[in-house]
C-alpha positions as CSV (number, residue, x, y, z in Angstrom):
1,M,-0.1,-0.2,0.1
2,T,1.8,3.5,-0.9
3,A,2.1,5.9,1.2
4,E,-1.4,8.6,-0.4
5,V,-4.0,5.4,0.2
6,T,-2.2,4.5,3.7
7,A,-2.7,8.3,5.0
8,L,-6.2,7.6,2.8
9,A,-7.7,4.8,5.1
10,F,-6.2,7.0,8.2
11,A,-7.9,10.0,7.0
12,G,-11.7,7.7,6.2
13,L,-11.3,6.9,10.2
14,L,-10.4,10.6,11.3
15,Q,-14.4,10.7,9.9
16,V,-15.3,7.9,11.2
17,I,-14.2,10.2,15.0
18,Q,-15.3,13.3,13.5
19,Y,-18.6,11.1,13.1
20,V,-18.5,9.9,17.2
21,L,-17.2,13.8,18.5
22,M,-20.0,15.5,17.2
23,S,-22.9,12.3,16.9
24,V,-22.1,11.7,21.1
25,P,-23.0,14.7,22.4
26,A,-25.6,16.1,20.0
27,N,-27.5,13.5,20.6
28,L,-27.0,14.0,25.1
29,E,-28.3,17.6,24.5
30,L,-31.2,16.6,21.9
31,G,-31.7,13.0,23.5
32,P,-33.5,9.8,21.1
33,G,-37.3,12.0,20.0
34,K,-35.1,14.7,17.8
35,T,-31.8,12.6,16.6
36,T,-33.8,9.0,15.6
37,S,-36.7,10.9,14.1
38,P,-37.1,11.8,10.4
39,R,-35.6,14.8,11.4
40,D,-38.6,16.8,9.2
41,R,-37.8,20.5,9.5
42,D,-41.3,21.8,10.0
43,R,-42.4,19.0,12.9
44,L,-38.3,19.7,14.6
45,G,-38.9,24.0,14.5
46,G,-35.4,24.0,12.8
47,D,-32.7,22.2,11.6
48,L,-31.2,20.0,14.3
49,I,-27.9,21.6,13.9
50,D,-29.1,25.1,14.9
51,Q,-30.5,23.2,18.1
52,V,-27.4,21.9,19.6
53,S,-24.5,23.9,21.3
54,T,-22.0,25.9,20.0
55,R,-19.7,23.1,20.2
56,T,-21.4,20.6,19.0
57,A,-22.7,23.5,15.8
58,R,-18.7,23.8,14.9
59,L,-18.4,19.7,15.0
60,F,-20.7,19.0,13.2
61,R,-19.7,21.5,10.5
62,A,-15.8,20.4,10.8
63,M,-17.0,16.7,9.6
64,N,-19.7,18.3,7.1
65,N,-16.2,19.6,5.7
66,H,-13.9,17.1,6.5
67,F,-16.7,15.0,4.1
68,E,-16.0,17.9,1.2
69,G,-12.3,18.0,1.7
70,L,-12.1,14.1,1.7
71,I,-13.4,13.8,-2.2
72,L,-10.9,16.0,-3.1
73,F,-7.8,14.4,-1.0
74,T,-9.4,10.5,-2.3
75,L,-9.1,12.5,-5.9
76,A,-5.2,13.4,-5.9
77,V,-4.9,9.4,-4.4
78,V,-6.6,8.0,-6.8
79,V,-5.1,9.8,-9.2
80,V,-1.0,10.0,-7.7
81,T,-2.3,5.8,-7.0
82,L,-3.6,5.1,-10.1
83,S,-0.9,6.7,-12.8
84,D,1.9,5.5,-10.4
85,Q,3.3,8.4,-9.5
86,S,3.6,8.5,-6.1
87,T,6.7,9.6,-4.9
88,A,8.2,11.5,-1.8
89,F,7.0,14.9,-2.7
90,T,3.2,13.6,-2.9
91,A,3.3,11.1,0.2
92,A,4.4,14.5,2.1
93,C,1.5,16.3,0.9
94,A,-0.6,12.9,1.8
95,W,0.4,13.3,5.3
96,I,0.3,16.8,5.6
97,Y,-2.8,17.0,4.4
98,L,-4.0,14.1,7.4
99,G,-2.0,16.7,10.0
100,A,-3.8,19.1,8.9
101,R,-6.5,18.1,8.9
102,V,-6.9,15.8,12.6
103,L,-5.5,19.7,13.8
104,Y,-8.8,21.3,12.1
105,V,-10.6,18.9,14.0
106,P,-9.5,21.5,17.9
107,A,-9.2,23.9,15.7
108,Y,-13.4,24.1,14.5
109,A,-14.5,23.0,17.6
110,F,-12.7,26.1,20.0
111,G,-12.5,28.7,17.9
112,W,-8.8,29.1,16.4
113,R,-9.0,32.8,14.8
114,P,-7.7,33.0,12.2
115,W,-5.7,29.0,12.3
116,R,-8.6,26.9,11.6
117,S,-8.5,28.6,7.8
118,L,-5.4,28.8,8.5
119,I,-5.0,25.0,8.8
120,W,-7.4,24.5,6.2
121,L,-5.3,26.3,3.7
122,V,-2.3,24.1,4.5
123,G,-4.5,20.6,3.2
124,F,-6.1,22.3,0.7
125,A,-3.0,23.3,-1.0
126,A,-1.5,19.3,0.1
127,T,-4.4,18.2,-1.8
128,T,-3.8,20.4,-4.5
129,L,0.5,19.8,-4.9
130,M,-0.8,15.8,-5.2
131,I,-2.7,16.7,-8.0
132,L,-0.7,18.9,-10.1
133,A,2.7,17.2,-9.5
134,A,1.0,13.8,-11.1
135,L,0.4,15.4,-13.9
136,V,4.0,17.4,-13.9
137,S,6.0,13.9,-13.8
């Protein structure tokens, strides 16, 4: 398994961890009546994310943000892997992405400004550089 694929596997596990970090407090705050319902906005009085604490809402947004970033990172890993363009540089980019995503969770949860945005940018840049590296090799 290449370093990039290994980082992708860990990124998938990070997504699982983020889901737990968000869903446990959300279930405690909202109760099973709301979390096990069909979640129709009109019956619940709005979106559930608007009914949880600030930190839980931030964890929810951080999780969704990782879903979005994970799409592009997965694409980068597939491009690098299928084109047999794995290098020390693309491996470093993959690990930088993962490190940035790990740091992003507390940065978002605790409202670290402007660090949250800078951490996001590092992960995004690492992913973009992986794709570019595969195209120019």
